N, C-alpha and C positions, 0 to 999 in steps of 0.2 A: 387654690394654688398648689397645695401639696399633691392633689390628684393629678394636676396637669404635669407636674414634675415626674410623677410616677409613670404616667402614660408616655412621656418623652423618653424616660430611662428605659422603659420596656421596648419602645420602638427602636432606640439606639442599640439595645442588646440584640434585638431580632435582626437588625441590619448587619451587625457585626457577625452574628452567627451565620447569616445567609452568605456573607462574604467568605467566611471560613469554609463553609461547605462547598461553595463554588470553587475555591482554590484547591481543596482536596479533590474534588471531582475532576478539575482540570489536570492536576498532577497524576491522578489515576489514568486519565485518558492518554496523557503523554507516555506514561510508563507502558501501557498496553500497546500503544502505537509503535514503540521501540522494540517490543518483544519478539518480532520475527527475526531481528538482527542477531548475529553472533555478539556475545557480550562486549568484545573489544571495540565494536563500532557504535554502541548505544549512547555513551555519554556525550559524544560530539556530533551526533546526528541531528538534523533539523526535523521538526514535526510541524505539519501544516494540514490545513483542510481547505475546503472551498465553501463560499456562501451560495445562496440560491441562484445567483447570477453567474456562477462559475469563476468568481474572483478568489484568488489565493488569500488565505488568512493564516499567518504564521503563529503557531502556538508555542514553539520553542526554536530559538535561533541556534543553529549548530555551526561547526567549523570543519567538518570532514566532508567526504565525497558522497554521502548517502542521506536520503531524506525519507520520512515515513508519513503515512496518512493513518489517522485513527480508523477504527473499525467502521466499515460502510454499512448501508442498509441491508446488503446481501450477507453480511457476516464476515467479510474479508478484511484483514489488516495487511497493508502492503507497504513495502519499502523498496526503493530503487535508487539508481545513480542520479546525483544532482545534474549530471550532464544531459539528462533527458527531461529536465524540468519543463522546457518549452512544449514538449510533446504532451505531457500530462496537463499543463495549463490549457492548451488548446482543446484537448479532449474534454476537460471540465466545462469550458465555455460552450462547446458544441452540444454536450449533453444537457446543459442548462437551457439550450435553445430547443431541446426536444429530439435531437438526433440520437439514435440508438442502433444497436445491431450492425447489420451489413452497411446501412446508410452512414453510420458513424465511421466505420472502418474505411469506407470509400473516401469520405471527406478527409480523414487523417492521411490516407495514402496520397490523395491529391495535393494536400498541403506539403507533404514530404517531397513529392515529385516537383513541385513548384519552388522548392527551396525555402518555404516559409517556416518550416521546423526542421531540426536536424534528423537525419536518418537514424534508424535504430543502429546501435553500435554492436558490431559482431563481438560476441563474448561477454557483453554486459550482463551483470548478475542482479537479479531482483529476488526479493524474499517475500513470502506470503505465509500468513497464519489464518487458520479457520478454527473456530472454537468448539465445534461439536464433532463427535466421533464418526458421523456419517460422511465426512469429507476428510481428505488428507489434511492433517492439522498443520504441519510445517512442510514447506516446499520451497526449494530454490529453483529459479527459472533462468536459464542461460539463453540470451537472444542470439539467434543464428540466422540472420536474414539471408534468404535465397540458398541456404545450404540444403543439401538433401541427406536423408537418412543413409542412402546407399554410399554417398561420398564420404560421410563421416563414420560409417560403420555403426549406426545407432538403430536400436529397435524402434518400431512405431506403435506397437500394441500398448494400449493403456495399462498401466500398472496400478490403477486405482484400488482394485480389490486386494491385490497383494500388499499394497502399501497400508491399507487399513488393517491388514493382518500382521503388520510389522515386517513384511518380507519384500517391500517394494524395491524396484531397481529403476534407473532412469529410462525415459523414453522420449522420442521426438514427436512433436506435434507440428502440423502445417508444413511438412517437408516441402522444400523447393519454393516457398512463398516468402514474401517480405516479412511475414509474421512467424517464420519457422523458429522454434525454440525447443530447448531440452528441459524436460521436467525432471527434477531430482527430488524425490521424497526424502525427508529426513526422519528417520525412525526415532522414537522417543517423544517426549513431550516438549523438549526445548533443546536448542543448540548448546553444545558444550565446547569449551576451549581446551 
């Protein structure tokens, strides 16, 4: 009987420790997911992920206008406006169904054209983090659908190498398309207020 109680106590302690480690791991995941944001947006931001079927799973309920995803398999941690949640949810569903690359982008554009998801919002700001020094570690991305570099006076040449050297300047990608956006590298290792 004494040995049975000892085994039960050991199992209970292991389960408690396992729960504690899971809670610490979840908290670390949430904190890292929020790290691309400026400090004043972190406390009230939502953190979410997707299951294997592309269904949204909320890890932290927030109350402001931004939400973040934990680091993905490619090493990116991303945050963006809550207003574009439906776009991200559809993209997750389509990705779970096996769509990728141009096929995925065409499906997203078709859904937008048909009014199934909201259009990209001109001027909306997203935040991105990458952990290794071979990529721009902190980047802000401003959505500029159908804008042209010429019309807005923006450069189009990549600033990746300059950014990695701490000398990056903004540049526009996909000028004139629905996916036009301004890439703004953030020098340093974290945003400051």
